[in-house]
TIRO-2110 file (N, C-alpha, C; in Angstrom, 1 decimal):
// TIRO-2110
42.4, 4.8, -40.7, N, 1, A
41.3, 5.1, -39.8, CA, 1, A
41.1, 4.0, -38.8, C, 1, A
41.0, 2.8, -39.2, N, 2, A
40.8, 1.7, -38.3, CA, 2, A
42.0, 1.4, -37.5, C, 2, A
43.2, 1.6, -38.1, N, 3, A
44.4, 1.5, -37.4, CA, 3, A
44.6, 2.4, -36.2, C, 3, A
44.2, 3.7, -36.4, N, 4, A
44.2, 4.7, -35.4, CA, 4, A
43.3, 4.3, -34.2, C, 4, A
42.2, 3.8, -34.5, N, 5, A
41.2, 3.4, -33.5, CA, 5, A
41.8, 2.2, -32.7, C, 5, A
42.4, 1.3, -33.4, N, 6, A
43.0, 0.1, -32.8, CA, 6, A
44.1, 0.5, -31.8, C, 6, A
45.0, 1.4, -32.3, N, 7, A
46.1, 1.9, -31.5, CA, 7, A
45.5, 2.6, -30.2, C, 7, A
44.5, 3.4, -30.4, N, 8, A
43.9, 4.1, -29.2, CA, 8, A
43.3, 3.1, -28.2, C, 8, A
42.7, 2.0, -28.7, N, 9, A
42.1, 1.0, -27.8, CA, 9, A
43.2, 0.2, -27.1, C, 9, A
44.3, 0.0, -27.8, N, 10, A
45.4, -0.8, -27.1, CA, 10, A
46.2, 0.1, -26.1, C, 10, A
46.2, 1.4, -26.3, N, 11, A
46.9, 2.3, -25.4, CA, 11, A
46.0, 2.6, -24.2, C, 11, A
44.7, 2.5, -24.3, N, 12, A
43.9, 2.8, -23.1, CA, 12, A
42.9, 1.7, -22.9, C, 12, A
43.2, 0.7, -22.1, N, 13, A
42.3, -0.4, -21.8, CA, 13, A
41.0, 0.0, -21.2, C, 13, A
40.9, 1.1, -20.5, N, 14, A
39.7, 1.6, -19.9, CA, 14, A
38.6, 1.8, -21.0, C, 14, A
39.0, 2.2, -22.2, N, 15, A
38.0, 2.4, -23.3, CA, 15, A
37.4, 1.1, -23.6, C, 15, A
38.1, 0.0, -23.6, N, 16, A
37.6, -1.3, -23.9, CA, 16, A
36.6, -1.7, -22.8, C, 16, A
36.9, -1.5, -21.5, N, 17, A
36.1, -1.8, -20.4, CA, 17, A
34.8, -1.0, -20.5, C, 17, A
34.9, 0.3, -20.8, N, 18, A
33.7, 1.2, -21.0, CA, 18, A
32.8, 0.6, -22.1, C, 18, A
33.3, 0.2, -23.2, N, 19, A
32.5, -0.3, -24.3, CA, 19, A
31.9, -1.6, -23.9, C, 19, A
32.6, -2.5, -23.1, N, 20, A
32.0, -3.7, -22.6, CA, 20, A
30.8, -3.4, -21.7, C, 20, A
31.0, -2.5, -20.8, N, 21, A
30.0, -2.1, -19.8, CA, 21, A
28.8, -1.6, -20.6, C, 21, A
29.0, -0.7, -21.5, N, 22, A
27.9, -0.1, -22.3, CA, 22, A
27.1, -1.2, -23.0, C, 22, A
27.9, -2.2, -23.6, N, 23, A
27.2, -3.3, -24.3, CA, 23, A
26.4, -4.2, -23.3, C, 23, A
26.9, -4.4, -22.2, N, 24, A
26.2, -5.2, -21.2, CA, 24, A
24.9, -4.5, -20.7, C, 24, A
25.0, -3.2, -20.5, N, 25, A
23.9, -2.4, -20.1, CA, 25, A
22.8, -2.4, -21.2, C, 25, A
23.2, -2.3, -22.4, N, 26, A
22.3, -2.3, -23.5, CA, 26, A
21.6, -3.6, -23.6, C, 26, A
22.3, -4.7, -23.4, N, 27, A
21.7, -6.0, -23.4, CA, 27, A
20.7, -6.2, -22.3, C, 27, A
21.1, -5.8, -21.1, N, 28, A
20.2, -5.9, -20.0, CA, 28, A
18.9, -5.2, -20.2, C, 28, A
19.0, -4.0, -20.8, N, 29, A
17.8, -3.2, -21.1, CA, 29, A
16.9, -3.8, -22.1, C, 29, A
17.5, -4.6, -23.0, N, 30, A
16.7, -5.1, -24.1, CA, 30, A
16.2, -6.6, -23.9, C, 30, A
16.7, -7.2, -22.8, N, 31, A
16.4, -8.6, -22.5, CA, 31, A
14.9, -8.6, -22.0, C, 31, A
14.0, -9.3, -22.8, N, 32, A
12.6, -9.3, -22.4, CA, 32, A
12.4, -10.0, -21.1, C, 32, A
13.1, -11.0, -20.8, N, 33, A
12.9, -11.8, -19.5, CA, 33, A
13.3, -10.8, -18.3, C, 33, A
14.4, -10.1, -18.5, N, 34, A
14.8, -9.2, -17.4, CA, 34, A
13.7, -8.1, -17.2, C, 34, A
13.2, -7.6, -18.3, N, 35, A
12.2, -6.5, -18.3, CA, 35, A
10.9, -7.1, -17.6, C, 35, A
10.6, -8.3, -17.9, N, 36, A
9.4, -8.9, -17.2, CA, 36, A
9.6, -9.1, -15.7, C, 36, A
10.8, -9.5, -15.4, N, 37, A
11.2, -9.7, -13.9, CA, 37, A
11.0, -8.3, -13.2, C, 37, A
11.5, -7.3, -13.8, N, 38, A
11.4, -6.0, -13.2, CA, 38, A
10.0, -5.5, -13.1, C, 38, A
9.2, -5.8, -14.1, N, 39, A
7.8, -5.4, -14.1, CA, 39, A
7.1, -6.2, -13.0, C, 39, A
7.3, -7.5, -12.8, N, 40, A
6.7, -8.3, -11.8, CA, 40, A
7.1, -7.8, -10.4, C, 40, A
8.4, -7.4, -10.2, N, 41, A
8.8, -6.9, -8.9, CA, 41, A
8.0, -5.6, -8.6, C, 41, A
7.9, -4.7, -9.6, N, 42, A
7.2, -3.4, -9.4, CA, 42, A
5.7, -3.7, -9.1, C, 42, A
5.1, -4.7, -9.8, N, 43, A
3.7, -5.0, -9.5, CA, 43, A
3.5, -5.6, -8.1, C, 43, A
4.4, -6.4, -7.7, N, 44, A
4.3, -7.0, -6.3, CA, 44, A
4.4, -5.9, -5.3, C, 44, A
5.3, -5.0, -5.5, N, 45, A
5.5, -3.9, -4.5, CA, 45, A
4.2, -3.0, -4.5, C, 45, A
3.6, -2.7, -5.7, N, 46, A
2.4, -1.9, -5.8, CA, 46, A
1.3, -2.6, -5.1, C, 46, A
1.1, -3.9, -5.3, N, 47, A
0.0, -4.7, -4.6, CA, 47, A
0.2, -4.7, -3.1, C, 47, A
1.4, -4.9, -2.6, N, 48, A
1.7, -4.9, -1.2, CA, 48, A
1.3, -3.5, -0.6, C, 48, A
1.7, -2.5, -1.3, N, 49, A
1.3, -1.1, -0.9, CA, 49, A
-0.2, -0.9, -0.8, C, 49, A
-0.9, -1.4, -1.9, N, 50, A
-2.3, -1.2, -1.9, CA, 50, A
-3.0, -2.0, -0.7, C, 50, A
-2.5, -3.2, -0.4, N, 51, A
-3.0, -4.0, 0.7, CA, 51, A
-2.8, -3.2, 2.0, C, 51, A
-1.6, -2.7, 2.2, N, 52, A
-1.3, -1.9, 3.4, CA, 52, A
-2.3, -0.7, 3.5, C, 52, A
-2.5, 0.0, 2.4, N, 53, A
-3.4, 1.1, 2.5, CA, 53, A
-4.8, 0.7, 2.8, C, 53, A
-5.2, -0.4, 2.2, N, 54, A
-6.6, -0.9, 2.5, CA, 54, A
-6.7, -1.3, 4.0, C, 54, A
-5.7, -2.0, 4.5, N, 55, A
-5.8, -2.4, 5.9, CA, 55, A
-5.7, -1.1, 6.8, C, 55, A
-4.9, -0.2, 6.5, N, 56, A
-4.8, 1.1, 7.3, CA, 56, A
-6.2, 1.8, 7.2, C, 56, A
-6.8, 1.9, 6.1, N, 57, A
-8.1, 2.5, 5.9, CA, 57, A
-9.1, 1.8, 6.8, C, 57, A
-9.1, 0.5, 6.9, N, 58, A
-10.0, -0.3, 7.7, CA, 58, A
-9.7, 0.1, 9.2, C, 58, A
-8.5, 0.0, 9.6, N, 59, A
-8.1, 0.3, 11.0, CA, 59, A
-8.5, 1.7, 11.4, C, 59, A
-8.5, 2.6, 10.5, N, 60, A
-8.8, 4.0, 10.8, CA, 60, A
-10.3, 4.3, 10.6, C, 60, A
-11.1, 3.2, 10.3, N, 61, A
-12.5, 3.4, 10.2, CA, 61, A
-13.0, 4.0, 8.9, C, 61, A
-12.1, 4.1, 7.9, N, 62, A
-12.5, 4.7, 6.6, CA, 62, A
-13.1, 3.7, 5.6, C, 62, A
-12.8, 2.5, 5.9, N, 63, A
-13.4, 1.4, 5.1, CA, 63, A
-14.1, 0.4, 6.0, C, 63, A
-15.2, -0.1, 5.6, N, 64, A
-16.0, -1.0, 6.4, CA, 64, A
-15.4, -2.4, 6.2, C, 64, A
-15.7, -3.3, 7.2, N, 65, A
-15.3, -4.7, 7.1, CA, 65, A
-15.8, -5.3, 5.8, C, 65, A
-17.0, -5.0, 5.4, N, 66, A
-17.6, -5.5, 4.2, CA, 66, A
-16.8, -5.1, 3.0, C, 66, A
-16.4, -3.8, 2.9, N, 67, A
-15.5, -3.3, 1.8, CA, 67, A
-14.2, -4.0, 1.8, C, 67, A
-13.6, -4.2, 3.0, N, 68, A
-12.3, -4.8, 3.1, CA, 68, A
-12.4, -6.2, 2.6, C, 68, A
-13.4, -7.0, 3.0, N, 69, A
-13.6, -8.3, 2.6, CA, 69, A
-13.9, -8.4, 1.1, C, 69, A
-14.5, -7.4, 0.5, N, 70, A
-14.8, -7.4, -0.9, CA, 70, A
-13.6, -7.1, -1.8, C, 70, A
-12.6, -6.3, -1.3, N, 71, A
-11.5, -5.8, -2.1, CA, 71, A
-10.2, -6.6, -1.9, C, 71, A
-10.1, -7.2, -0.7, N, 72, A
-8.8, -7.9, -0.4, CA, 72, A
-8.6, -9.2, -1.2, C, 72, A
-9.6, -10.0, -1.4, N, 73, A
-9.4, -11.2, -2.2, CA, 73, A
-8.9, -10.9, -3.6, C, 73, A
-9.3, -9.9, -4.3, N, 74, A
-8.8, -9.5, -5.6, CA, 74, A
-7.3, -9.1, -5.6, C, 74, A
-7.0, -8.4, -4.5, N, 75, A
-5.5, -8.0, -4.4, CA, 75, A
-4.7, -9.2, -4.1, C, 75, A
-5.2, -10.1, -3.3, N, 76, A
-4.5, -11.4, -3.0, CA, 76, A
-4.3, -12.2, -4.3, C, 76, A
-5.4, -12.3, -5.0, N, 77, A
-5.3, -13.1, -6.3, CA, 77, A
-4.3, -12.5, -7.2, C, 77, A
-4.2, -11.2, -7.4, N, 78, A
-3.3, -10.5, -8.2, CA, 78, A
-1.8, -10.8, -7.7, C, 78, A
-1.7, -10.7, -6.4, N, 79, A
-0.4, -10.9, -5.8, CA, 79, A
0.1, -12.4, -6.0, C, 79, A
-0.8, -13.3, -5.9, N, 80, A
-0.4, -14.7, -6.1, CA, 80, A
-0.1, -15.0, -7.6, C, 80, A
-0.8, -14.3, -8.5, N, 81, A
-0.6, -14.5, -9.9, CA, 81, A
0.8, -14.0, -10.3, C, 81, A
1.1, -12.8, -9.7, N, 82, A
2.5, -12.2, -10.0, CA, 82, A
3.6, -13.1, -9.4, C, 82, A
3.4, -13.6, -8.2, N, 83, A
4.4, -14.5, -7.6, CA, 83, A
4.5, -15.8, -8.4, C, 83, A
3.3, -16.3, -8.8, N, 84, A
3.4, -17.6, -9.6, CA, 84, A
4.1, -17.4, -10.9, C, 84, A
3.9, -16.2, -11.6, N, 85, A
4.6, -16.0, -12.8, CA, 85, A
6.1, -15.9, -12.6, C, 85, A
6.5, -15.3, -11.5, N, 86, A
7.9, -15.2, -11.2, CA, 86, A
8.6, -16.6, -11.0, C, 86, A
7.8, -17.5, -10.6, N, 87, A
8.3, -18.9, -10.3, CA, 87, A
8.0, -19.9, -11.4, C, 87, A
7.4, -19.4, -12.5, N, 88, A
7.0, -20.3, -13.6, CA, 88, A
8.2, -20.9, -14.3, C, 88, A
8.0, -22.1, -14.8, N, 89, A
9.0, -22.9, -15.5, CA, 89, A
9.6, -22.1, -16.7, C, 89, A
8.8, -21.4, -17.4, N, 90, A
9.3, -20.7, -18.6, CA, 90, A
10.3, -19.6, -18.3, C, 90, A
10.4, -19.2, -17.0, N, 91, A
11.4, -18.2, -16.7, CA, 91, A
12.7, -19.0, -16.1, C, 91, A
12.7, -20.3, -16.3, N, 92, A
13.9, -21.0, -15.9, CA, 92, A
13.8, -21.4, -14.4, C, 92, A
12.6, -21.6, -13.9, N, 93, A
12.5, -22.0, -12.5, CA, 93, A
12.0, -20.8, -11.6, C, 93, A
12.7, -20.5, -10.7, N, 94, A
12.3, -19.4, -9.7, CA, 94, A
13.1, -18.2, -9.9, C, 94, A
12.5, -17.1, -10.1, N, 95, A
13.2, -15.8, -10.2, CA, 95, A
13.6, -15.4, -8.8, C, 95, A
14.5, -14.5, -8.7, N, 96, A
15.0, -14.0, -7.4, CA, 96, A
13.8, -13.5, -6.6, C, 96, A
13.8, -13.7, -5.3, N, 97, A
12.8, -13.3, -4.4, CA, 97, A
13.3, -12.2, -3.5, C, 97, A
14.4, -11.6, -3.8, N, 98, A
14.9, -10.6, -2.9, CA, 98, A
14.0, -9.4, -2.7, C, 98, A
13.1, -9.1, -3.6, N, 99, A
12.2, -8.0, -3.4, CA, 99, A
10.9, -8.4, -2.8, C, 99, A
10.7, -9.7, -2.4, N, 100, A
9.5, -10.1, -1.8, CA, 100, A
9.2, -9.3, -0.6, C, 100, A
8.0, -8.8, -0.5, N, 101, A
7.6, -7.9, 0.7, CA, 101, A
7.3, -8.8, 1.9, C, 101, A
8.1, -8.6, 3.0, N, 102, A
7.8, -9.4, 4.2, CA, 102, A
6.5, -9.1, 4.8, C, 102, A
5.8, -8.0, 4.4, N, 103, A
4.5, -7.7, 5.0, CA, 103, A
3.5, -8.8, 4.5, C, 103, A
3.7, -9.4, 3.4, N, 104, A
2.8, -10.4, 2.9, CA, 104, A
2.7, -11.5, 4.0, C, 104, A
3.8, -11.9, 4.6, N, 105, A
3.7, -12.9, 5.7, CA, 105, A
3.2, -12.3, 7.0, C, 105, A
3.5, -11.0, 7.2, N, 106, A
3.1, -10.4, 8.4, CA, 106, A
1.6, -10.3, 8.5, C, 106, A
0.9, -10.0, 7.4, N, 107, A
-0.5, -9.9, 7.4, CA, 107, A
-1.2, -11.2, 7.1, C, 107, A
-0.5, -12.2, 6.8, N, 108, A
-1.1, -13.5, 6.5, CA, 108, A
-1.7, -13.6, 5.1, C, 108, A
-1.3, -12.8, 4.1, N, 109, A
-1.8, -12.8, 2.8, CA, 109, A
-1.5, -14.2, 2.2, C, 109, A
-2.5, -14.7, 1.6, N, 110, A
-2.3, -16.0, 0.9, CA, 110, A
-2.4, -17.2, 1.9, C, 110, A
-2.6, -16.9, 3.2, N, 111, A
-2.7, -17.9, 4.2, CA, 111, A
-4.1, -17.7, 4.9, C, 111, A
-4.8, -18.7, 5.1, N, 112, A
-6.1, -18.6, 5.7, CA, 112, A
-5.9, -18.1, 7.2, C, 112, A
-6.6, -17.1, 7.5, N, 113, A
-6.4, -16.5, 8.9, CA, 113, A
-7.8, -16.0, 9.3, C, 113, A
-7.9, -15.8, 10.6, N, 114, A
-9.1, -15.2, 11.2, CA, 114, A
-8.9, -13.8, 11.6, C, 114, A
-7.7, -13.3, 11.3, N, 115, A
-7.4, -11.9, 11.7, CA, 115, A
-8.3, -10.9, 10.9, C, 115, A
-8.9, -10.0, 11.6, N, 116, A
-9.7, -9.0, 11.0, CA, 116, A
-10.9, -9.6, 10.2, C, 116, A
-11.2, -10.8, 10.4, N, 117, A
-12.3, -11.5, 9.7, CA, 117, A
-12.0, -11.6, 8.2, C, 117, A
-10.7, -11.7, 7.8, N, 118, A
-10.4, -11.8, 6.4, CA, 118, A
-10.6, -13.2, 5.8, C, 118, A
-10.8, -14.1, 6.6, N, 119, A
-11.1, -15.4, 6.0, CA, 119, A
-10.6, -16.6, 6.5, C, 119, A
END
C-alpha cells in the first residue's frame, strides 16, 4: 500500500507540489500572527471608509460640525491604535503597510489641521 503511493508520487511530481501548496495554505490559515495582520488590515480599511462617510455626510449637510467633531476623534483614535498594533515589537517590527489607505494622509488624519475645523 505505501509502496504504491510512493511510486505514484515519484511518477507524478505535480502531486508532491500540490501537497506542498496545500500544506502551506493550511499553515497560512492557522498562523495566528497572519490572521491578526489580516484582521488589522480589514479594520483599517473599515475605519477609513467610516471617516470618508462621515466627511461626506458633513459636506452634504447631513451631519453638523459639532457631530463631526464629536465622532472623528474616536475614529482617529481607533485608526492610530490599529496602526500602532501593526507596528508593535511583538509582531517582529513593522507589518507590511501596502494596504495603508492614502486617504488618511489626504484628509490629515492623525495630523493637526485646521481643515473643516477638525482640530
